[in-house]
SELOKOL-364907 format. One record per residue: z, y, x of N, C-alpha, C, O, CB in turn; residue in three letters. Coordinates in steps of 0.02 Angstrom, whole numbers. Atoms other than C-alpha are relative to their C-alpha. Glycine has a CB too. Example, Ala and Ser with C-alpha at 12.3 -4.5 7.8 and 13.67 -1.06 7.14 Angstrom:
// SELOKOL-364907
+--------+---------+--------+--------+----------+---------+--------+---------+--------+--------+---------+--------+--------+----------+---------+---------+
|   n.up | n.north | n.east |  ca.up | ca.north | ca.east |   c.up | c.north | c.east |   o.up | o.north | o.east |  cb.up | cb.north | cb.east | residuo |
+--------+---------+--------+--------+----------+---------+--------+---------+--------+--------+---------+--------+--------+----------+---------+---------+
|      0 |     -59 |     45 |    390 |     -225 |     615 |      0 |      60 |     45 |     33 |      59 |     97 |     62 |        1 |     -50 |     Ala |
|     -3 |     -59 |    -42 |    357 |      -53 |     684 |     37 |      55 |    -39 |     45 |     110 |    -14 |    -71 |       23 |      20 |     Ser |
+--------+---------+--------+--------+----------+---------+--------+---------+--------+--------+---------+--------+--------+----------+---------+---------+
END
This chain:
// SELOKOL-364907
+--------+---------+--------+--------+----------+---------+--------+---------+--------+--------+---------+--------+--------+----------+---------+---------+
|   n.up | n.north | n.east |  ca.up | ca.north | ca.east |   c.up | c.north | c.east |   o.up | o.north | o.east |  cb.up | cb.north | cb.east | residuo |
+--------+---------+--------+--------+----------+---------+--------+---------+--------+--------+---------+--------+--------+----------+---------+---------+
|    -46 |      68 |     54 |  -1275 |       15 |    1187 |     65 |     -30 |     23 |     95 |     -76 |     -5 |    -46 |      -75 |      -6 |     Met |
|    -48 |      77 |    -38 |  -1141 |      -55 |    1310 |     63 |      38 |    -65 |    106 |      10 |    -99 |     34 |        0 |     134 |     Arg |
|    -77 |     -44 |     35 |  -1021 |      103 |    1215 |      1 |     -21 |    -71 |     46 |     -56 |    -96 |     -1 |       99 |       0 |     Phe |
|     33 |      77 |     85 |  -1092 |       24 |    1036 |     43 |     -32 |    -15 |     83 |     -16 |    -59 |    -61 |      -76 |      13 |     Leu |
|    -29 |      47 |      1 |  -1017 |     -127 |    1063 |     79 |     -20 |     45 |    113 |     -71 |     50 |    -51 |      -32 |      11 |     Trp |
|    -73 |     -10 |    -37 |   -861 |      -63 |    1175 |     26 |       6 |    -55 |     53 |     -45 |    -74 |     20 |       61 |      53 |     Leu |
|     -5 |     -50 |     45 |   -828 |       47 |    1031 |     17 |     -21 |    -44 |     68 |       4 |    -66 |    -41 |       33 |     -13 |     Met |
|    -26 |      27 |     23 |   -833 |      -92 |     902 |     33 |     -51 |     46 |     86 |     -20 |     51 |    -31 |      -11 |     -42 |     Thr |
|    -31 |      36 |    -29 |   -761 |     -226 |    1010 |     79 |      16 |     -9 |    118 |     -30 |    -19 |    -27 |        1 |      59 |     Gly |
|    -46 |     -27 |     27 |   -613 |     -111 |     978 |     50 |      18 |    -55 |    107 |      39 |    -58 |    -13 |       18 |       8 |     Phe |
|    -46 |     -37 |     58 |   -581 |      -81 |     809 |    -16 |     -59 |    -31 |     14 |     -75 |    -82 |    -20 |       80 |     -42 |     Leu |
|    -29 |      83 |     17 |   -615 |     -264 |     786 |     59 |     -25 |     47 |     89 |     -70 |     18 |    -67 |      -61 |      15 |     Phe |
|    -10 |      32 |      0 |   -513 |     -302 |     909 |     89 |      28 |    -49 |    128 |     -13 |    -73 |    -23 |      -27 |      63 |     Leu |
|    -35 |       2 |     62 |   -377 |     -175 |     796 |      0 |     -40 |    -58 |     42 |     -84 |    -72 |     -9 |       44 |     -20 |     Gly |
|    -12 |      86 |     55 |   -411 |     -285 |     654 |     31 |     -55 |     23 |     72 |     -83 |    -13 |    -66 |      -41 |     -21 |     Leu |
|     -6 |      77 |    -27 |   -384 |     -430 |     742 |     93 |      25 |     -4 |    131 |      15 |    -51 |    -50 |      -27 |     103 |     Gly |
|    -89 |       1 |     34 |   -190 |     -377 |     759 |     34 |       6 |    -29 |     91 |     -17 |    -24 |     34 |       13 |       4 |     Val |
|    -10 |     -52 |     75 |   -176 |     -273 |     599 |      4 |     -77 |    -37 |     52 |     -84 |    -74 |    -87 |       72 |     -34 |     Leu |
|      8 |      70 |     48 |   -232 |     -485 |     522 |     91 |     -20 |     26 |    142 |      -6 |     -6 |    -86 |      -78 |      36 |     Gly |
|    -37 |     -15 |    -21 |   -111 |     -531 |     646 |    100 |      -8 |    -37 |    140 |     -55 |    -34 |    -38 |       54 |      11 |     Ala |
|    -42 |     -31 |      2 |     36 |     -433 |     574 |      0 |       3 |   -104 |     46 |       4 |   -144 |    -14 |       68 |      56 |     Leu |
|    -14 |      10 |     72 |    -27 |     -441 |     391 |    -36 |     -33 |    -37 |    -97 |     -24 |    -33 |      5 |       49 |     -31 |     Leu |
|     17 |      70 |     -3 |    -45 |     -603 |     301 |    -74 |      -4 |    -43 |   -107 |     -56 |    -38 |     65 |      -50 |     -35 |     Pro |
|     54 |      11 |     12 |   -207 |     -543 |     190 |    -52 |     -13 |     37 |   -100 |     -50 |     26 |    -10 |       32 |     -26 |     Val |
|     63 |       8 |    -40 |   -302 |     -510 |     342 |    -17 |     -56 |     37 |     22 |    -102 |     52 |     -3 |       46 |      42 |     Leu |
|     -8 |      45 |    -53 |   -389 |     -605 |     451 |    -21 |      27 |     55 |    -52 |      79 |     64 |    -28 |      -58 |      -7 |     Pro |
|     -7 |     -42 |    -60 |   -366 |     -611 |     632 |    -61 |     -38 |     33 |   -115 |     -17 |     54 |     79 |       -2 |      43 |     Thr |
|     52 |       4 |    -61 |   -445 |     -731 |     722 |    -98 |      18 |    -18 |   -131 |      42 |     29 |     12 |      -91 |      29 |     Thr |
|     63 |      -9 |      5 |   -632 |     -714 |     653 |     14 |      87 |      3 |    -27 |     114 |    -35 |    -37 |      -41 |     -70 |     Val |
|     -1 |     -85 |    -22 |   -587 |     -507 |     702 |    -10 |     -11 |     56 |    -62 |      18 |     71 |     63 |       51 |      -9 |     Phe |
|    -41 |      21 |    -76 |   -537 |     -561 |     871 |    -88 |     -79 |     30 |   -114 |    -106 |     79 |    135 |      -61 |     -32 |     Leu |
|     79 |      42 |    -19 |   -706 |     -681 |     876 |    -66 |      38 |      5 |   -115 |       8 |     25 |    -20 |      -56 |     -58 |     Leu |
|     21 |     -31 |     29 |   -798 |     -542 |     833 |    -19 |      57 |     64 |    -74 |      69 |     88 |     40 |       10 |     -57 |     Val |
|    -29 |     -44 |    -76 |   -713 |     -409 |     991 |     -4 |     -44 |     38 |     20 |     -21 |     90 |     77 |       32 |      10 |     Ala |
|     19 |      34 |    -47 |   -758 |     -562 |    1091 |    -40 |      -3 |      8 |    -51 |      13 |     66 |      9 |      -36 |       7 |     Ala |
|     23 |     -36 |    -28 |   -890 |     -554 |    1083 |    -45 |      66 |     16 |    -86 |      76 |     62 |     -4 |      -27 |       9 |     Ala |
|     -7 |     -70 |    -15 |   -906 |     -375 |    1059 |     -4 |      -6 |    114 |    -34 |      -9 |    168 |    101 |       32 |     -50 |     Cys |
|    -25 |     -13 |    -95 |   -833 |     -365 |    1230 |    -66 |     -34 |     71 |    -82 |     -11 |    126 |     98 |      -69 |      14 |     Phe |
|     46 |      35 |    -56 |   -964 |     -492 |    1323 |    -47 |      15 |    -10 |    -93 |     -25 |      0 |     -5 |      -65 |      10 |     Ala |
|     76 |     -42 |     11 |  -1098 |     -387 |    1282 |     25 |      92 |     40 |    -11 |     138 |     58 |    -24 |        6 |    -121 |     Arg |
|    -25 |     -79 |    -63 |   -976 |     -224 |    1384 |     45 |      14 |     17 |     65 |      71 |     25 |     -4 |       65 |     -11 |     Ser |
|    -50 |      14 |    -95 |   -863 |     -257 |    1504 |     28 |    -105 |    -31 |     46 |    -142 |    -76 |    134 |       99 |      15 |     Ser |
|    -34 |      64 |    -11 |   -820 |     -418 |    1553 |     72 |     -18 |     24 |    110 |     -66 |     24 |    -34 |      -28 |      39 |     Pro |
|    -86 |      -2 |     -9 |   -665 |     -365 |    1609 |     47 |       1 |    -72 |    100 |     -29 |    -71 |     21 |       77 |      43 |     Arg |
|    -47 |     -16 |     57 |   -591 |     -314 |    1421 |      9 |    -103 |    -52 |     50 |    -133 |    -88 |    -58 |       86 |     -62 |     Leu |
|     -3 |      53 |     36 |   -668 |     -487 |    1372 |     20 |     -55 |     26 |     24 |    -105 |     -9 |    -48 |      -10 |     -23 |     His |
|    -32 |      66 |    -47 |   -599 |     -608 |    1515 |     95 |      14 |    -10 |    141 |     -23 |      6 |    -35 |        9 |     110 |     Gly |
|    -91 |       9 |     26 |   -411 |     -523 |    1443 |    -23 |     -52 |    -51 |    -14 |    -112 |    -49 |     53 |       85 |     -45 |     Trp |
|    -12 |      17 |     90 |   -454 |     -558 |    1258 |     22 |     -58 |     15 |     78 |     -81 |      2 |    -67 |       -4 |     -62 |     Leu |
|     -2 |     111 |      8 |   -515 |     -774 |    1317 |     79 |     -10 |     14 |    119 |     -49 |    -12 |    -62 |      -64 |      88 |     Ile |
|    -71 |      38 |    -69 |   -355 |     -764 |    1464 |     59 |      -7 |    -55 |     82 |     -64 |    -61 |     38 |       76 |      89 |     Arg |
|    -43 |     -50 |     37 |   -227 |     -673 |    1334 |      9 |     -81 |    -42 |    -30 |    -118 |    -72 |    -40 |       88 |     -45 |     His |
|    -50 |      46 |     32 |    -76 |     -803 |    1281 |    -13 |     -16 |    -62 |    -38 |     -66 |    -88 |     62 |       25 |      -2 |     Pro |
|     39 |      33 |    108 |   -108 |     -804 |    1093 |    -45 |      -5 |    -41 |    -52 |     -38 |    -92 |     13 |       22 |     -56 |     Val |
|     52 |       5 |     53 |   -259 |     -752 |    1044 |    -71 |     -25 |     47 |   -124 |     -32 |     17 |    -10 |       84 |     -45 |     Phe |
|     24 |      53 |    -19 |   -352 |     -846 |    1202 |    -25 |     -59 |    -15 |    -83 |     -77 |     -5 |     23 |       -8 |      20 |     Gly |
|     16 |      90 |     33 |   -360 |    -1018 |    1137 |    -43 |      -2 |    -74 |    -99 |     -26 |    -84 |     93 |      -47 |     -24 |     Pro |
|     60 |      -9 |     49 |   -418 |     -977 |     966 |    -74 |       4 |      0 |   -109 |     -33 |    -35 |      8 |       46 |     -23 |     Pro |
|     15 |      -1 |    -36 |   -547 |     -896 |    1072 |    -59 |     -52 |     29 |   -116 |     -66 |     11 |     45 |        9 |      14 |     Ile |
|     35 |      61 |    -43 |   -606 |    -1025 |    1186 |     -9 |     -58 |    -37 |    -63 |     -86 |    -32 |     40 |      -23 |      62 |     Leu |
|     -2 |      48 |     38 |   -557 |    -1161 |    1062 |    -92 |     -14 |    -20 |   -134 |     -56 |     -4 |     56 |       22 |     -62 |     Asn |
|     64 |      17 |     25 |   -714 |    -1093 |     947 |    -90 |      21 |     50 |   -148 |       9 |     35 |      9 |       43 |     -75 |     Trp |
|     49 |     -12 |    -57 |   -815 |    -1019 |    1123 |    -45 |     -76 |    -14 |   -104 |     -86 |    -31 |     44 |       11 |      90 |     Gln |
|     29 |      58 |    -45 |   -836 |    -1198 |    1170 |    -12 |     -62 |    -54 |    -55 |    -105 |    -46 |     59 |      -24 |      67 |     Gln |
|     11 |      57 |     42 |   -816 |    -1315 |    1023 |    -36 |      21 |    -77 |    -79 |       1 |   -116 |     74 |      -38 |      -9 |     His |
|     23 |     -43 |     87 |   -849 |    -1221 |     863 |     50 |     -66 |    -28 |     35 |    -114 |    -64 |   -120 |        2 |     -42 |     Gly |
|    -56 |      20 |     41 |   -687 |    -1291 |     823 |     91 |      23 |    -22 |    139 |      11 |     15 |     -1 |      -55 |      25 |     Ala |
|    -74 |     -37 |     53 |   -521 |    -1217 |     720 |     82 |     -27 |      3 |     87 |     -51 |    -53 |    -19 |      -18 |     -91 |     Ile |
|    -47 |      59 |    -32 |   -361 |    -1308 |     770 |     49 |     -13 |    -78 |     43 |      36 |   -116 |     58 |       33 |      86 |     Ser |
|    -17 |      10 |     43 |   -258 |    -1378 |     626 |     52 |      42 |    -12 |     57 |      60 |    -70 |      3 |      -52 |      -3 |     Arg |
|    -21 |     -39 |     27 |   -128 |    -1269 |     642 |    -37 |      84 |    -27 |    -14 |     138 |    -45 |     46 |       -5 |      36 |     Ala |
|     52 |     -94 |     24 |   -243 |    -1102 |     596 |    -33 |     -73 |    -33 |    -54 |     -86 |     23 |    -69 |       80 |      85 |     Ala |
|     36 |     -10 |     28 |   -331 |    -1216 |     499 |     50 |     -23 |    -98 |     17 |     -33 |   -149 |    -67 |      -38 |      40 |     Lys |
|    -67 |      25 |     23 |   -155 |    -1266 |     378 |     43 |      83 |    -39 |     59 |      96 |    -97 |     48 |      -40 |      85 |     Arg |
|      9 |     -88 |     -8 |   -114 |    -1050 |     421 |    -47 |      15 |    -51 |    -30 |      21 |   -110 |    -34 |       32 |      79 |     Leu |
|     24 |     -45 |     84 |   -251 |     -984 |     310 |      6 |     -58 |    -54 |     50 |     -50 |    -96 |   -102 |       35 |      -5 |     Ala |
|    -18 |      -1 |     73 |   -276 |    -1113 |     180 |     78 |      10 |    -19 |     81 |      10 |    -80 |    -24 |      -66 |     -29 |     Leu |
|    -57 |     -40 |     57 |    -79 |    -1054 |     131 |      3 |      52 |    -30 |     28 |      73 |    -82 |     51 |       12 |      17 |     Gly |
|     21 |     -75 |     18 |   -141 |     -901 |     145 |    -11 |      20 |    -49 |     17 |      62 |    -85 |    -46 |       21 |      21 |     Thr |
|     35 |      -9 |     54 |   -269 |     -929 |      32 |     23 |      12 |    -76 |     18 |      60 |   -114 |    -32 |      -47 |       3 |     Met |
|    -53 |       4 |     34 |   -154 |    -1008 |     -85 |     37 |      65 |    -12 |     13 |     113 |    -42 |     38 |      -45 |      29 |     Ala |
|    -61 |     -58 |      9 |    -20 |     -887 |     -90 |    -39 |      68 |    -25 |    -26 |      86 |    -82 |     46 |       17 |      82 |     Val |
|     17 |     -25 |     22 |   -125 |     -752 |     -98 |    -55 |     -20 |    -75 |    -72 |      31 |   -104 |     -6 |       24 |      48 |     Val |
|     32 |       5 |     50 |   -233 |     -828 |    -248 |     73 |      -7 |    -65 |     79 |      23 |   -119 |    -59 |      -66 |      13 |     Leu |
|    -74 |       3 |     47 |    -46 |     -882 |    -333 |     42 |      64 |    -26 |     72 |      82 |    -76 |     56 |      -36 |      44 |     Ala |
|    -44 |    -101 |     34 |     17 |     -685 |    -307 |    -49 |      39 |    -33 |    -31 |      96 |    -48 |     28 |       72 |      77 |     Leu |
|     12 |     -28 |     39 |   -130 |     -643 |    -401 |    -19 |     -20 |    -77 |    -58 |       8 |   -115 |    -30 |       24 |      29 |     Ser |
|      4 |      29 |     76 |   -110 |     -755 |    -566 |     73 |      46 |    -38 |     89 |      80 |    -87 |     13 |     -107 |      -1 |     Val |
|    -66 |     -39 |     10 |     55 |     -699 |    -547 |    -10 |     106 |    -22 |    -16 |     147 |    -67 |     45 |      -17 |      91 |     Ile |
|     42 |     -94 |     39 |      6 |     -507 |    -553 |    -24 |       1 |    -62 |     -8 |      55 |    -87 |    -78 |       32 |      37 |     Leu |
|     63 |     -27 |     39 |   -111 |     -510 |    -691 |    -83 |      16 |     -3 |   -126 |      35 |    -44 |     16 |       43 |      -6 |     Gly |
|     47 |       0 |      1 |   -236 |     -510 |    -633 |    -94 |      19 |    -50 |   -106 |     -30 |    -87 |     23 |      -38 |      17 |     Leu |
|     64 |      13 |     56 |   -404 |     -495 |    -740 |    -45 |     -96 |     17 |    -58 |    -124 |     70 |    -76 |       86 |      24 |     Pro |
|     20 |      69 |     -5 |   -473 |     -669 |    -746 |    -70 |       0 |     47 |    -85 |     -33 |     97 |    -12 |      -31 |     -79 |     Gly |
|     86 |     -14 |    -82 |   -664 |     -604 |    -653 |     34 |       8 |     43 |     22 |     -45 |     72 |    -67 |       79 |      11 |     Thr |
|     -4 |      -5 |    -52 |   -573 |     -553 |    -512 |     30 |     -65 |     22 |     -8 |     -93 |     62 |     27 |       55 |      13 |     Val |
|    -12 |      62 |     35 |   -478 |     -713 |    -536 |    -50 |     -59 |     60 |    -51 |     -80 |    117 |    -32 |        9 |     -97 |     Leu |
|     69 |      37 |    -21 |   -639 |     -813 |    -532 |    -25 |       1 |     81 |    -29 |     -43 |    124 |    -59 |       38 |     -42 |     Val |
|     32 |      -9 |    -68 |   -713 |     -725 |    -386 |     44 |      -1 |     52 |     19 |      12 |    107 |    -36 |       60 |       7 |     Ala |
|    -38 |     -31 |    -66 |   -581 |     -705 |    -268 |     49 |    -127 |     15 |     86 |    -154 |     57 |     99 |      117 |     -47 |     Gln |
|    -19 |      59 |      3 |   -552 |     -916 |    -322 |    -65 |     -44 |     51 |    -60 |     -92 |     89 |     10 |      -19 |     -83 |     Gly |
|     70 |      20 |    -26 |   -758 |     -930 |    -267 |      2 |      -3 |     70 |     -8 |     -47 |    111 |    -56 |       46 |     -20 |     Val |
|     -6 |       5 |    -75 |   -728 |     -852 |    -118 |     18 |     -25 |     60 |    -10 |     -32 |    114 |     13 |       22 |      10 |     Leu |
|    -53 |      58 |    -52 |   -572 |     -954 |     -41 |    -24 |     -39 |    -22 |     -9 |     -82 |     20 |     81 |      -14 |       2 |     Met |
|     18 |      60 |    -11 |   -648 |    -1083 |     -94 |    -78 |     -14 |     42 |    -87 |     -66 |     73 |      3 |      -28 |     -70 |     Gly |
|     48 |       9 |    -75 |   -816 |    -1060 |      21 |     15 |      11 |     58 |    -23 |      -7 |    104 |    -51 |       33 |       5 |     Val |
|     -4 |      17 |    -62 |   -711 |    -1015 |     158 |     54 |     -59 |     15 |     54 |     -70 |     76 |     13 |       61 |      35 |     Gly |
|    -51 |      50 |     24 |   -577 |    -1150 |     126 |    -70 |     -73 |     29 |    -69 |    -106 |     80 |     30 |       14 |    -112 |     Ala |
|     56 |      35 |    -38 |   -747 |    -1258 |     142 |    -21 |     -25 |     72 |    -31 |     -75 |    106 |    -39 |       31 |     -11 |     Ala |
|     43 |      -1 |    -63 |   -810 |    -1177 |     280 |     55 |     -10 |     64 |     32 |     -22 |    120 |    -47 |       78 |       7 |     Phe |
|    -36 |      25 |    -39 |   -623 |    -1205 |     368 |    -20 |     -51 |     27 |    -52 |     -56 |     79 |     46 |       -7 |     -18 |     Ile |
|     -1 |      77 |     11 |   -610 |    -1400 |     328 |    -39 |     -13 |     26 |    -22 |     -58 |     66 |     -5 |      -31 |     -56 |     Leu |
|     32 |      54 |    -43 |   -781 |    -1441 |     404 |    -26 |      17 |     61 |    -82 |       3 |     81 |    -50 |      -30 |     -30 |     Thr |
|     10 |      -2 |    -44 |   -751 |    -1375 |     554 |     27 |     -45 |     44 |     84 |     -60 |     25 |      4 |       45 |       5 |     Arg |
|    -74 |       8 |    -14 |   -669 |    -1465 |     681 |     64 |      27 |     52 |     76 |      74 |     89 |     -2 |      -52 |       8 |     Pro |
|    -72 |     -21 |    -59 |   -501 |    -1483 |     768 |     -1 |      12 |     44 |     51 |      24 |     75 |     44 |      -33 |      21 |     Ser |
+--------+---------+--------+--------+----------+---------+--------+---------+--------+--------+---------+--------+--------+----------+---------+---------+
END
């Protein structure tokens, strides 16, 4: 079971790193899952991740306070707006736009209701 948690942690760590490079893919959510997996499989990797100068502070902020920084909120909401605007500009079908709008609205509501 430990091996499964470890491999899942690496998978989500990789997705989180990709998310830092690609504007459509989330970063923090994947890193939170990676941290949880590493906490169950490798204290060394969990410690490395939460001490990482870039990835560590948002993870610790979430683990200790259930909080999302204002900068992260602005980035997430701005990215959602840009993606939705691009979808409109590209002329995606109305059903896709409605689905995106609803899902992004739910995500935005969650983000905005978390403490900063």
